mmCIF file as Biopython writes it, N, C-alpha, C and O atoms, coordinates in Angstrom:
data_model
#
loop_
_atom_site.group_PDB
_atom_site.id
_atom_site.type_symbol
_atom_site.label_atom_id
_atom_site.label_alt_id
_atom_site.label_comp_id
_atom_site.label_asym_id
_atom_site.label_entity_id
_atom_site.label_seq_id
_atom_site.pdbx_PDB_ins_code
_atom_site.Cartn_x
_atom_site.Cartn_y
_atom_site.Cartn_z
_atom_site.occupancy
_atom_site.B_iso_or_equiv
_atom_site.auth_seq_id
_atom_site.auth_asym_id
_atom_site.pdbx_PDB_model_num
ATOM 1   N N  . UNK A ? 1  ? 100.613 97.393  107.823 1.0 0.0 1  A 1 
ATOM 2   C CA . UNK A ? 1  ? 101.696 97.961  107.059 1.0 0.0 1  A 1 
ATOM 3   C C  . UNK A ? 1  ? 101.193 99.253  106.430 1.0 0.0 1  A 1 
ATOM 4   O O  . UNK A ? 1  ? 100.087 99.308  105.892 1.0 0.0 1  A 1 
ATOM 5   N N  . UNK A ? 2  ? 102.017 100.286 106.505 1.0 0.0 2  A 1 
ATOM 6   C CA . UNK A ? 2  ? 101.693 101.556 105.875 1.0 0.0 2  A 1 
ATOM 7   C C  . UNK A ? 2  ? 102.601 101.760 104.675 1.0 0.0 2  A 1 
ATOM 8   O O  . UNK A ? 2  ? 103.820 101.632 104.783 1.0 0.0 2  A 1 
ATOM 9   N N  . UNK A ? 3  ? 102.011 102.073 103.544 1.0 0.0 3  A 1 
ATOM 10  C CA . UNK A ? 3  ? 102.753 102.373 102.323 1.0 0.0 3  A 1 
ATOM 11  C C  . UNK A ? 3  ? 102.290 103.722 101.802 1.0 0.0 3  A 1 
ATOM 12  O O  . UNK A ? 3  ? 101.122 104.086 101.939 1.0 0.0 3  A 1 
ATOM 13  N N  . UNK A ? 4  ? 103.197 104.445 101.213 1.0 0.0 4  A 1 
ATOM 14  C CA . UNK A ? 4  ? 102.859 105.736 100.628 1.0 0.0 4  A 1 
ATOM 15  C C  . UNK A ? 4  ? 102.296 105.528 99.224  1.0 0.0 4  A 1 
ATOM 16  O O  . UNK A ? 4  ? 102.726 104.638 98.491  1.0 0.0 4  A 1 
ATOM 17  N N  . UNK A ? 5  ? 101.328 106.365 98.869  1.0 0.0 5  A 1 
ATOM 18  C CA . UNK A ? 5  ? 100.756 106.341 97.527  1.0 0.0 5  A 1 
ATOM 19  C C  . UNK A ? 5  ? 100.743 107.764 96.975  1.0 0.0 5  A 1 
ATOM 20  O O  . UNK A ? 5  ? 100.762 108.738 97.727  1.0 0.0 5  A 1 
ATOM 21  N N  . UNK A ? 6  ? 100.710 107.861 95.664  1.0 0.0 6  A 1 
ATOM 22  C CA . UNK A ? 6  ? 100.526 109.159 95.012  1.0 0.0 6  A 1 
ATOM 23  C C  . UNK A ? 6  ? 99.105  109.213 94.477  1.0 0.0 6  A 1 
ATOM 24  O O  . UNK A ? 6  ? 98.593  108.227 93.945  1.0 0.0 6  A 1 
ATOM 25  N N  . UNK A ? 7  ? 98.482  110.355 94.619  1.0 0.0 7  A 1 
ATOM 26  C CA . UNK A ? 7  ? 97.106  110.558 94.174  1.0 0.0 7  A 1 
ATOM 27  C C  . UNK A ? 7  ? 97.098  111.793 93.282  1.0 0.0 7  A 1 
ATOM 28  O O  . UNK A ? 7  ? 97.468  112.884 93.714  1.0 0.0 7  A 1 
ATOM 29  N N  . UNK A ? 8  ? 96.674  111.612 92.037  1.0 0.0 8  A 1 
ATOM 30  C CA . UNK A ? 8  ? 96.666  112.711 91.070  1.0 0.0 8  A 1 
ATOM 31  C C  . UNK A ? 8  ? 95.310  112.814 90.402  1.0 0.0 8  A 1 
ATOM 32  O O  . UNK A ? 8  ? 94.643  111.807 90.164  1.0 0.0 8  A 1 
ATOM 33  N N  . UNK A ? 9  ? 94.908  114.038 90.102  1.0 0.0 9  A 1 
ATOM 34  C CA . UNK A ? 9  ? 93.693  114.221 89.312  1.0 0.0 9  A 1 
ATOM 35  C C  . UNK A ? 9  ? 93.995  113.828 87.875  1.0 0.0 9  A 1 
ATOM 36  O O  . UNK A ? 9  ? 95.015  114.231 87.317  1.0 0.0 9  A 1 
ATOM 37  N N  . UNK A ? 10 ? 93.119  113.050 87.285  1.0 0.0 10 A 1 
ATOM 38  C CA . UNK A ? 10 ? 93.276  112.625 85.893  1.0 0.0 10 A 1 
ATOM 39  C C  . UNK A ? 10 ? 92.743  113.716 84.967  1.0 0.0 10 A 1 
ATOM 40  O O  . UNK A ? 10 ? 91.766  114.391 85.293  1.0 0.0 10 A 1 
ATOM 41  N N  . UNK A ? 11 ? 93.380  113.884 83.823  1.0 0.0 11 A 1 
ATOM 42  C CA . UNK A ? 11 ? 92.955  114.904 82.858  1.0 0.0 11 A 1 
ATOM 43  C C  . UNK A ? 11 ? 91.509  114.701 82.411  1.0 0.0 11 A 1 
ATOM 44  O O  . UNK A ? 11 ? 90.777  115.666 82.190  1.0 0.0 11 A 1 
ATOM 45  N N  . UNK A ? 12 ? 91.108  113.445 82.280  1.0 0.0 12 A 1 
ATOM 46  C CA . UNK A ? 12 ? 89.758  113.143 81.806  1.0 0.0 12 A 1 
ATOM 47  C C  . UNK A ? 12 ? 88.736  113.091 82.938  1.0 0.0 12 A 1 
ATOM 48  O O  . UNK A ? 12 ? 87.574  112.749 82.714  1.0 0.0 12 A 1 
ATOM 49  N N  . UNK A ? 13 ? 89.165  113.428 84.149  1.0 0.0 13 A 1 
ATOM 50  C CA . UNK A ? 13 ? 88.299  113.389 85.320  1.0 0.0 13 A 1 
ATOM 51  C C  . UNK A ? 13 ? 88.641  112.206 86.197  1.0 0.0 13 A 1 
ATOM 52  O O  . UNK A ? 13 ? 89.222  111.227 85.728  1.0 0.0 13 A 1 
ATOM 53  N N  . UNK A ? 14 ? 88.289  112.287 87.446  1.0 0.0 14 A 1 
ATOM 54  C CA . UNK A ? 14 ? 88.607  111.224 88.387  1.0 0.0 14 A 1 
ATOM 55  C C  . UNK A ? 14 ? 90.030  111.340 88.892  1.0 0.0 14 A 1 
ATOM 56  O O  . UNK A ? 14 ? 90.665  112.387 88.764  1.0 0.0 14 A 1 
ATOM 57  N N  . UNK A ? 15 ? 90.520  110.265 89.464  1.0 0.0 15 A 1 
ATOM 58  C CA . UNK A ? 15 ? 91.831  110.254 90.097  1.0 0.0 15 A 1 
ATOM 59  C C  . UNK A ? 15 ? 92.609  109.003 89.718  1.0 0.0 15 A 1 
ATOM 60  O O  . UNK A ? 15 ? 92.039  107.935 89.494  1.0 0.0 15 A 1 
ATOM 61  N N  . UNK A ? 16 ? 93.920  109.161 89.653  1.0 0.0 16 A 1 
ATOM 62  C CA . UNK A ? 16 ? 94.849  108.058 89.415  1.0 0.0 16 A 1 
ATOM 63  C C  . UNK A ? 16 ? 95.703  107.941 90.665  1.0 0.0 16 A 1 
ATOM 64  O O  . UNK A ? 16 ? 96.167  108.948 91.201  1.0 0.0 16 A 1 
ATOM 65  N N  . UNK A ? 17 ? 95.911  106.727 91.128  1.0 0.0 17 A 1 
ATOM 66  C CA . UNK A ? 17 ? 96.696  106.514 92.345  1.0 0.0 17 A 1 
ATOM 67  C C  . UNK A ? 17 ? 97.685  105.380 92.108  1.0 0.0 17 A 1 
ATOM 68  O O  . UNK A ? 17 ? 97.362  104.384 91.460  1.0 0.0 17 A 1 
ATOM 69  N N  . UNK A ? 18 ? 98.898  105.544 92.644  1.0 0.0 18 A 1 
ATOM 70  C CA . UNK A ? 18 ? 99.974  104.560 92.469  1.0 0.0 18 A 1 
ATOM 71  C C  . UNK A ? 18 ? 100.690 104.346 93.789  1.0 0.0 18 A 1 
ATOM 72  O O  . UNK A ? 18 ? 100.673 105.209 94.667  1.0 0.0 18 A 1 
ATOM 73  N N  . UNK A ? 19 ? 101.316 103.192 93.920  1.0 0.0 19 A 1 
ATOM 74  C CA . UNK A ? 19 ? 102.126 102.871 95.093  1.0 0.0 19 A 1 
ATOM 75  C C  . UNK A ? 19 ? 103.575 102.704 94.633  1.0 0.0 19 A 1 
ATOM 76  O O  . UNK A ? 19 ? 103.921 101.660 94.080  1.0 0.0 19 A 1 
ATOM 77  N N  . UNK A ? 20 ? 104.435 103.714 94.850  1.0 0.0 20 A 1 
ATOM 78  C CA . UNK A ? 20 ? 105.816 103.645 94.368  1.0 0.0 20 A 1 
ATOM 79  C C  . UNK A ? 20 ? 106.609 102.446 94.903  1.0 0.0 20 A 1 
ATOM 80  O O  . UNK A ? 20 ? 107.510 101.960 94.219  1.0 0.0 20 A 1 
ATOM 81  N N  . UNK A ? 21 ? 106.298 101.965 96.096  1.0 0.0 21 A 1 
ATOM 82  C CA . UNK A ? 21 ? 107.022 100.827 96.661  1.0 0.0 21 A 1 
ATOM 83  C C  . UNK A ? 21 ? 106.705 99.526  95.930  1.0 0.0 21 A 1 
ATOM 84  O O  . UNK A ? 21 ? 107.441 98.548  96.052  1.0 0.0 21 A 1 
ATOM 85  N N  . UNK A ? 22 ? 105.616 99.514  95.173  1.0 0.0 22 A 1 
ATOM 86  C CA . UNK A ? 22 ? 105.191 98.328  94.426  1.0 0.0 22 A 1 
ATOM 87  C C  . UNK A ? 22 ? 105.055 98.708  92.953  1.0 0.0 22 A 1 
ATOM 88  O O  . UNK A ? 22 ? 103.955 99.022  92.498  1.0 0.0 22 A 1 
ATOM 89  N N  . UNK A ? 23 ? 106.151 98.685  92.207  1.0 0.0 23 A 1 
ATOM 90  C CA . UNK A ? 23 ? 106.093 99.070  90.794  1.0 0.0 23 A 1 
ATOM 91  C C  . UNK A ? 23 ? 104.988 98.317  90.050  1.0 0.0 23 A 1 
ATOM 92  O O  . UNK A ? 23 ? 104.852 97.099  90.169  1.0 0.0 23 A 1 
ATOM 93  N N  . UNK A ? 24 ? 104.219 99.062  89.295  1.0 0.0 24 A 1 
ATOM 94  C CA . UNK A ? 24 ? 103.123 98.460  88.547  1.0 0.0 24 A 1 
ATOM 95  C C  . UNK A ? 24 ? 101.810 98.418  89.303  1.0 0.0 24 A 1 
ATOM 96  O O  . UNK A ? 24 ? 100.792 98.002  88.749  1.0 0.0 24 A 1 
ATOM 97  N N  . UNK A ? 25 ? 101.816 98.841  90.558  1.0 0.0 25 A 1 
ATOM 98  C CA . UNK A ? 25 ? 100.601 98.817  91.374  1.0 0.0 25 A 1 
ATOM 99  C C  . UNK A ? 25 ? 99.908  100.175 91.254  1.0 0.0 25 A 1 
ATOM 100 O O  . UNK A ? 25 ? 100.311 101.149 91.890  1.0 0.0 25 A 1 
ATOM 101 N N  . UNK A ? 26 ? 98.864  100.224 90.434  1.0 0.0 26 A 1 
ATOM 102 C CA . UNK A ? 26 ? 98.134  101.456 90.151  1.0 0.0 26 A 1 
ATOM 103 C C  . UNK A ? 26 ? 96.639  101.175 90.221  1.0 0.0 26 A 1 
ATOM 104 O O  . UNK A ? 26 ? 96.199  100.031 90.110  1.0 0.0 26 A 1 
ATOM 105 N N  . UNK A ? 27 ? 95.873  102.236 90.405  1.0 0.0 27 A 1 
ATOM 106 C CA . UNK A ? 27 ? 94.424  102.118 90.334  1.0 0.0 27 A 1 
ATOM 107 C C  . UNK A ? 27 ? 93.850  103.486 90.004  1.0 0.0 27 A 1 
ATOM 108 O O  . UNK A ? 27 ? 94.588  104.435 89.740  1.0 0.0 27 A 1 
ATOM 109 N N  . UNK A ? 28 ? 92.543  103.576 90.021  1.0 0.0 28 A 1 
ATOM 110 C CA . UNK A ? 28 ? 91.873  104.837 89.714  1.0 0.0 28 A 1 
ATOM 111 C C  . UNK A ? 28 ? 90.508  104.838 90.372  1.0 0.0 28 A 1 
ATOM 112 O O  . UNK A ? 28 ? 90.053  103.822 90.897  1.0 0.0 28 A 1 
ATOM 113 N N  . UNK A ? 29 ? 89.861  105.991 90.335  1.0 0.0 29 A 1 
ATOM 114 C CA . UNK A ? 29 ? 88.515  106.108 90.865  1.0 0.0 29 A 1 
ATOM 115 C C  . UNK A ? 29 ? 87.897  107.422 90.450  1.0 0.0 29 A 1 
ATOM 116 O O  . UNK A ? 29 ? 88.604  108.350 90.058  1.0 0.0 29 A 1 
ATOM 117 N N  . UNK A ? 30 ? 86.584  107.509 90.533  1.0 0.0 30 A 1 
ATOM 118 C CA . UNK A ? 30 ? 85.879  108.741 90.183  1.0 0.0 30 A 1 
ATOM 119 C C  . UNK A ? 30 ? 86.108  109.826 91.230  1.0 0.0 30 A 1 
ATOM 120 O O  . UNK A ? 30 ? 86.113  111.013 90.904  1.0 0.0 30 A 1 
ATOM 121 N N  . UNK A ? 31 ? 86.298  109.423 92.489  1.0 0.0 31 A 1 
ATOM 122 C CA . UNK A ? 31 ? 86.586  110.360 93.576  1.0 0.0 31 A 1 
ATOM 123 C C  . UNK A ? 31 ? 87.900  109.958 94.229  1.0 0.0 31 A 1 
ATOM 124 O O  . UNK A ? 31 ? 88.386  108.844 94.033  1.0 0.0 31 A 1 
ATOM 125 N N  . UNK A ? 32 ? 88.474  110.876 95.008  1.0 0.0 32 A 1 
ATOM 126 C CA . UNK A ? 32 ? 89.712  110.555 95.718  1.0 0.0 32 A 1 
ATOM 127 C C  . UNK A ? 32 ? 89.480  109.380 96.669  1.0 0.0 32 A 1 
ATOM 128 O O  . UNK A ? 32 ? 90.326  108.492 96.778  1.0 0.0 32 A 1 
ATOM 129 N N  . UNK A ? 33 ? 88.347  109.374 97.349  1.0 0.0 33 A 1 
ATOM 130 C CA . UNK A ? 33 ? 88.044  108.297 98.294  1.0 0.0 33 A 1 
ATOM 131 C C  . UNK A ? 33 ? 87.952  106.950 97.587  1.0 0.0 33 A 1 
ATOM 132 O O  . UNK A ? 33 ? 88.476  105.948 98.074  1.0 0.0 33 A 1 
ATOM 133 N N  . UNK A ? 34 ? 87.283  106.931 96.434  1.0 0.0 34 A 1 
ATOM 134 C CA . UNK A ? 34 ? 87.158  105.687 95.671  1.0 0.0 34 A 1 
ATOM 135 C C  . UNK A ? 34 ? 88.524  105.218 95.176  1.0 0.0 34 A 1 
ATOM 136 O O  . UNK A ? 34 ? 88.827  104.026 95.223  1.0 0.0 34 A 1 
ATOM 137 N N  . UNK A ? 35 ? 89.346  106.150 94.704  1.0 0.0 35 A 1 
ATOM 138 C CA . UNK A ? 35 ? 90.681  105.792 94.222  1.0 0.0 35 A 1 
ATOM 139 C C  . UNK A ? 35 ? 91.521  105.203 95.351  1.0 0.0 35 A 1 
ATOM 140 O O  . UNK A ? 35 ? 92.244  104.229 95.139  1.0 0.0 35 A 1 
ATOM 141 N N  . UNK A ? 36 ? 91.434  105.784 96.551  1.0 0.0 36 A 1 
ATOM 142 C CA . UNK A ? 36 ? 92.207  105.266 97.683  1.0 0.0 36 A 1 
ATOM 143 C C  . UNK A ? 36 ? 91.719  103.885 98.110  1.0 0.0 36 A 1 
ATOM 144 O O  . UNK A ? 36 ? 92.528  103.026 98.461  1.0 0.0 36 A 1 
ATOM 145 N N  . UNK A ? 37 ? 90.422  103.664 98.083  1.0 0.0 37 A 1 
ATOM 146 C CA . UNK A ? 37 ? 89.900  102.329 98.397  1.0 0.0 37 A 1 
ATOM 147 C C  . UNK A ? 37 ? 90.366  101.328 97.345  1.0 0.0 37 A 1 
ATOM 148 O O  . UNK A ? 37 ? 90.738  100.203 97.679  1.0 0.0 37 A 1 
ATOM 149 N N  . UNK A ? 38 ? 90.347  101.730 96.086  1.0 0.0 38 A 1 
ATOM 150 C CA . UNK A ? 38 ? 90.782  100.835 95.012  1.0 0.0 38 A 1 
ATOM 151 C C  . UNK A ? 38 ? 92.264  100.504 95.112  1.0 0.0 38 A 1 
ATOM 152 O O  . UNK A ? 38 ? 92.658  99.373  94.829  1.0 0.0 38 A 1 
ATOM 153 N N  . UNK A ? 39 ? 93.100  101.473 95.514  1.0 0.0 39 A 1 
ATOM 154 C CA . UNK A ? 39 ? 94.533  101.176 95.622  1.0 0.0 39 A 1 
ATOM 155 C C  . UNK A ? 39 ? 94.786  100.249 96.809  1.0 0.0 39 A 1 
ATOM 156 O O  . UNK A ? 39 ? 95.711  99.438  96.762  1.0 0.0 39 A 1 
ATOM 157 N N  . UNK A ? 40 ? 93.993  100.349 97.861  1.0 0.0 40 A 1 
ATOM 158 C CA . UNK A ? 40 ? 94.140  99.399  98.980  1.0 0.0 40 A 1 
ATOM 159 C C  . UNK A ? 40 ? 93.939  97.972  98.470  1.0 0.0 40 A 1 
ATOM 160 O O  . UNK A ? 40 ? 94.707  97.068  98.797  1.0 0.0 40 A 1 
ATOM 161 N N  . UNK A ? 41 ? 92.901  97.788  97.669  1.0 0.0 41 A 1 
ATOM 162 C CA . UNK A ? 41 ? 92.635  96.461  97.106  1.0 0.0 41 A 1 
ATOM 163 C C  . UNK A ? 41 ? 93.752  96.036  96.160  1.0 0.0 41 A 1 
ATOM 164 O O  . UNK A ? 41 ? 94.158  94.873  96.164  1.0 0.0 41 A 1 
ATOM 165 N N  . UNK A ? 42 ? 94.250  96.963  95.351  1.0 0.0 42 A 1 
ATOM 166 C CA . UNK A ? 42 ? 95.342  96.644  94.423  1.0 0.0 42 A 1 
ATOM 167 C C  . UNK A ? 42 ? 96.609  96.276  95.190  1.0 0.0 42 A 1 
ATOM 168 O O  . UNK A ? 42 ? 97.313  95.339  94.814  1.0 0.0 42 A 1 
ATOM 169 N N  . UNK A ? 43 ? 96.900  97.009  96.264  1.0 0.0 43 A 1 
ATOM 170 C CA . UNK A ? 43 ? 98.082  96.710  97.079  1.0 0.0 43 A 1 
ATOM 171 C C  . UNK A ? 43 ? 97.953  95.324  97.691  1.0 0.0 43 A 1 
ATOM 172 O O  . UNK A ? 43 ? 98.914  94.554  97.686  1.0 0.0 43 A 1 
ATOM 173 N N  . UNK A ? 44 ? 96.783  95.000  98.215  1.0 0.0 44 A 1 
ATOM 174 C CA . UNK A ? 44 ? 96.578  93.662  98.782  1.0 0.0 44 A 1 
ATOM 175 C C  . UNK A ? 44 ? 96.858  92.593  97.737  1.0 0.0 44 A 1 
ATOM 176 O O  . UNK A ? 44 ? 97.499  91.586  98.039  1.0 0.0 44 A 1 
ATOM 177 N N  . UNK A ? 45 ? 96.388  92.798  96.522  1.0 0.0 45 A 1 
ATOM 178 C CA . UNK A ? 45 ? 96.640  91.841  95.443  1.0 0.0 45 A 1 
ATOM 179 C C  . UNK A ? 45 ? 98.112  91.737  95.108  1.0 0.0 45 A 1 
ATOM 180 O O  . UNK A ? 45 ? 98.626  90.638  94.896  1.0 0.0 45 A 1 
ATOM 181 N N  . UNK A ? 46 ? 98.798  92.874  95.056  1.0 0.0 46 A 1 
ATOM 182 C CA . UNK A ? 46 ? 100.238 92.863  94.769  1.0 0.0 46 A 1 
ATOM 183 C C  . UNK A ? 46 ? 101.007 92.152  95.877  1.0 0.0 46 A 1 
ATOM 184 O O  . UNK A ? 46 ? 101.928 91.382  95.601  1.0 0.0 46 A 1 
ATOM 185 N N  . UNK A ? 47 ? 100.634 92.406  97.123  1.0 0.0 47 A 1 
ATOM 186 C CA . UNK A ? 47 ? 101.340 91.784  98.247  1.0 0.0 47 A 1 
ATOM 187 C C  . UNK A ? 47 ? 101.155 90.268  98.263  1.0 0.0 47 A 1 
ATOM 188 O O  . UNK A ? 47 ? 102.060 89.538  98.667  1.0 0.0 47 A 1 
ATOM 189 N N  . UNK A ? 48 ? 99.988  89.791  97.825  1.0 0.0 48 A 1 
ATOM 190 C CA . UNK A ? 48 ? 99.738  88.347  97.793  1.0 0.0 48 A 1 
ATOM 191 C C  . UNK A ? 48 ? 100.724 87.618  96.897  1.0 0.0 48 A 1 
ATOM 192 O O  . UNK A ? 48 ? 101.015 86.442  97.117  1.0 0.0 48 A 1 
ATOM 193 N N  . UNK A ? 49 ? 101.237 88.309  95.888  1.0 0.0 49 A 1 
ATOM 194 C CA . UNK A ? 49 ? 102.156 87.661  94.950  1.0 0.0 49 A 1 
ATOM 195 C C  . UNK A ? 49 ? 103.618 87.740  95.390  1.0 0.0 49 A 1 
ATOM 196 O O  . UNK A ? 49 ? 104.492 87.188  94.722  1.0 0.0 49 A 1 
ATOM 197 N N  . UNK A ? 50 ? 103.889 88.416  96.501  1.0 0.0 50 A 1 
ATOM 198 C CA . UNK A ? 50 ? 105.269 88.569  96.969  1.0 0.0 50 A 1 
ATOM 199 C C  . UNK A ? 50 ? 105.570 87.609  98.115  1.0 0.0 50 A 1 
ATOM 200 O O  . UNK A ? 50 ? 104.675 87.225  98.869  1.0 0.0 50 A 1 
ATOM 201 N N  . UNK A ? 51 ? 106.833 87.229  98.236  1.0 0.0 51 A 1 
ATOM 202 C CA . UNK A ? 51 ? 107.261 86.402  99.363  1.0 0.0 51 A 1 
ATOM 203 C C  . UNK A ? 51 ? 107.325 87.269  100.617 1.0 0.0 51 A 1 
ATOM 204 O O  . UNK A ? 51 ? 107.387 88.496  100.528 1.0 0.0 51 A 1 
ATOM 205 N N  . UNK A ? 52 ? 107.309 86.627  101.786 1.0 0.0 52 A 1 
ATOM 206 C CA . UNK A ? 52 ? 107.414 87.355  103.052 1.0 0.0 52 A 1 
ATOM 207 C C  . UNK A ? 52 ? 108.694 88.177  103.108 1.0 0.0 52 A 1 
ATOM 208 O O  . UNK A ? 52 ? 108.703 89.286  103.644 1.0 0.0 52 A 1 
ATOM 209 N N  . UNK A ? 53 ? 109.774 87.633  102.554 1.0 0.0 53 A 1 
ATOM 210 C CA . UNK A ? 53 ? 111.057 88.342  102.558 1.0 0.0 53 A 1 
ATOM 211 C C  . UNK A ? 53 ? 110.959 89.643  101.759 1.0 0.0 53 A 1 
ATOM 212 O O  . UNK A ? 53 ? 111.440 90.688  102.197 1.0 0.0 53 A 1 
ATOM 213 N N  . UNK A ? 54 ? 110.338 89.568  100.601 1.0 0.0 54 A 1 
ATOM 214 C CA . UNK A ? 54 ? 110.198 90.776  99.774  1.0 0.0 54 A 1 
ATOM 215 C C  . UNK A ? 54 ? 109.267 91.786  100.437 1.0 0.0 54 A 1 
ATOM 216 O O  . UNK A ? 54 ? 109.507 92.991  100.365 1.0 0.0 54 A 1 
ATOM 217 N N  . UNK A ? 55 ? 108.224 91.310  101.070 1.0 0.0 55 A 1 
ATOM 218 C CA . UNK A ? 55 ? 107.302 92.216  101.754 1.0 0.0 55 A 1 
ATOM 219 C C  . UNK A ? 55 ? 108.016 92.953  102.875 1.0 0.0 55 A 1 
ATOM 220 O O  . UNK A ? 55 ? 107.835 94.160  103.038 1.0 0.0 55 A 1 
ATOM 221 N N  . UNK A ? 56 ? 108.826 92.240  103.649 1.0 0.0 56 A 1 
ATOM 222 C CA . UNK A ? 56 ? 109.522 92.881  104.766 1.0 0.0 56 A 1 
ATOM 223 C C  . UNK A ? 56 ? 110.581 93.867  104.299 1.0 0.0 56 A 1 
ATOM 224 O O  . UNK A ? 56 ? 111.009 94.722  105.075 1.0 0.0 56 A 1 
ATOM 225 N N  . UNK A ? 57 ? 111.013 93.765  103.046 1.0 0.0 57 A 1 
ATOM 226 C CA . UNK A ? 57 ? 112.042 94.677  102.548 1.0 0.0 57 A 1 
ATOM 227 C C  . UNK A ? 57 ? 111.458 95.889  101.817 1.0 0.0 57 A 1 
ATOM 228 O O  . UNK A ? 57 ? 112.207 96.729  101.321 1.0 0.0 57 A 1 
ATOM 229 N N  . UNK A ? 58 ? 110.134 95.985  101.749 1.0 0.0 58 A 1 
ATOM 230 C CA . UNK A ? 58 ? 109.526 97.127  101.067 1.0 0.0 58 A 1 
ATOM 231 C C  . UNK A ? 58 ? 109.889 98.420  101.778 1.0 0.0 58 A 1 
ATOM 232 O O  . UNK A ? 58 ? 109.957 98.470  103.006 1.0 0.0 58 A 1 
ATOM 233 N N  . UNK A ? 59 ? 110.117 99.444  101.008 1.0 0.0 59 A 1 
ATOM 234 C CA . UNK A ? 59 ? 110.443 100.747 101.563 1.0 0.0 59 A 1 
ATOM 235 C C  . UNK A ? 59 ? 109.168 101.418 102.048 1.0 0.0 59 A 1 
ATOM 236 O O  . UNK A ? 59 ? 108.273 101.714 101.256 1.0 0.0 59 A 1 
ATOM 237 N N  . UNK A ? 60 ? 109.090 101.656 103.341 1.0 0.0 60 A 1 
ATOM 238 C CA . UNK A ? 60 ? 107.931 102.341 103.901 1.0 0.0 60 A 1 
ATOM 239 C C  . UNK A ? 60 ? 108.306 103.737 104.378 1.0 0.0 60 A 1 
ATOM 240 O O  . UNK A ? 60 ? 107.437 104.495 104.810 1.0 0.0 60 A 1 
ATOM 241 N N  . UNK A ? 61 ? 109.571 104.083 104.308 1.0 0.0 61 A 1 
ATOM 242 C CA . UNK A ? 61 ? 110.035 105.403 104.710 1.0 0.0 61 A 1 
ATOM 243 C C  . UNK A ? 61 ? 110.148 106.294 103.488 1.0 0.0 61 A 1 
ATOM 244 O O  . UNK A ? 61 ? 109.966 105.842 102.358 1.0 0.0 61 A 1 
ATOM 245 N N  . UNK A ? 62 ? 110.442 107.535 103.718 1.0 0.0 62 A 1 
ATOM 246 C CA . UNK A ? 62 ? 110.662 108.462 102.621 1.0 0.0 62 A 1 
ATOM 247 C C  . UNK A ? 62 ? 109.495 109.401 102.436 1.0 0.0 62 A 1 
ATOM 248 O O  . UNK A ? 62 ? 108.476 109.312 103.122 1.0 0.0 62 A 1 
ATOM 249 N N  . UNK A ? 63 ? 109.670 110.295 101.499 1.0 0.0 63 A 1 
ATOM 250 C CA . UNK A ? 63 ? 108.657 111.303 101.221 1.0 0.0 63 A 1 
ATOM 251 C C  . UNK A ? 63 ? 108.371 111.332 99.731  1.0 0.0 63 A 1 
ATOM 252 O O  . UNK A ? 63 ? 109.230 111.018 98.907  1.0 0.0 63 A 1 
ATOM 253 N N  . UNK A ? 64 ? 107.185 111.702 99.414  1.0 0.0 64 A 1 
ATOM 254 C CA . UNK A ? 64 ? 106.832 111.997 98.034  1.0 0.0 64 A 1 
ATOM 255 C C  . UNK A ? 64 ? 106.647 113.503 97.994  1.0 0.0 64 A 1 
ATOM 256 O O  . UNK A ? 64 ? 105.791 114.054 98.687  1.0 0.0 64 A 1 
ATOM 257 N N  . UNK A ? 65 ? 107.450 114.157 97.185  1.0 0.0 65 A 1 
ATOM 258 C CA . UNK A ? 65 ? 107.424 115.615 97.132  1.0 0.0 65 A 1 
ATOM 259 C C  . UNK A ? 65 ? 107.136 116.091 95.718  1.0 0.0 65 A 1 
ATOM 260 O O  . UNK A ? 65 ? 107.335 115.361 94.747  1.0 0.0 65 A 1 
ATOM 261 N N  . UNK A ? 66 ? 106.671 117.308 95.620  1.0 0.0 66 A 1 
ATOM 262 C CA . UNK A ? 66 ? 106.380 117.910 94.325  1.0 0.0 66 A 1 
ATOM 263 C C  . UNK A ? 66 ? 107.544 118.798 93.922  1.0 0.0 66 A 1 
ATOM 264 O O  . UNK A ? 66 ? 108.070 119.555 94.737  1.0 0.0 66 A 1 
ATOM 265 N N  . UNK A ? 67 ? 107.942 118.703 92.670  1.0 0.0 67 A 1 
ATOM 266 C CA . UNK A ? 67 ? 109.039 119.499 92.138  1.0 0.0 67 A 1 
ATOM 267 C C  . UNK A ? 67 ? 108.521 120.262 90.924  1.0 0.0 67 A 1 
ATOM 268 O O  . UNK A ? 67 ? 107.870 119.683 90.054  1.0 0.0 67 A 1 
ATOM 269 N N  . UNK A ? 68 ? 108.804 121.531 90.865  1.0 0.0 68 A 1 
ATOM 270 C CA . UNK A ? 68 ? 108.415 122.342 89.720  1.0 0.0 68 A 1 
ATOM 271 C C  . UNK A ? 68 ? 109.584 122.430 88.755  1.0 0.0 68 A 1 
ATOM 272 O O  . UNK A ? 68 ? 110.701 122.746 89.163  1.0 0.0 68 A 1 
ATOM 273 N N  . UNK A ? 69 ? 109.339 122.155 87.475  1.0 0.0 69 A 1 
ATOM 274 C CA . UNK A ? 69 ? 110.401 122.246 86.458  1.0 0.0 69 A 1 
ATOM 275 C C  . UNK A ? 69 ? 109.970 123.176 85.343  1.0 0.0 69 A 1 
ATOM 276 O O  . UNK A ? 69 ? 110.721 123.387 84.391  1.0 0.0 69 A 1 
#
């Protein structure tokens, strides 16, 4: 299963990563690579708590875009 994640540089250093398809599923890391590995583990944990029906209904399409305001 492929899910989109957002990866942002944290103000205090390191990276923050979230999975919009799984509200509340966030992680962090000192490097982008570490943050992405950590979110994979967090996603696996989040998916374990969901029923098969909910997993199959997760939104895997769409785009994450940047907007300037």
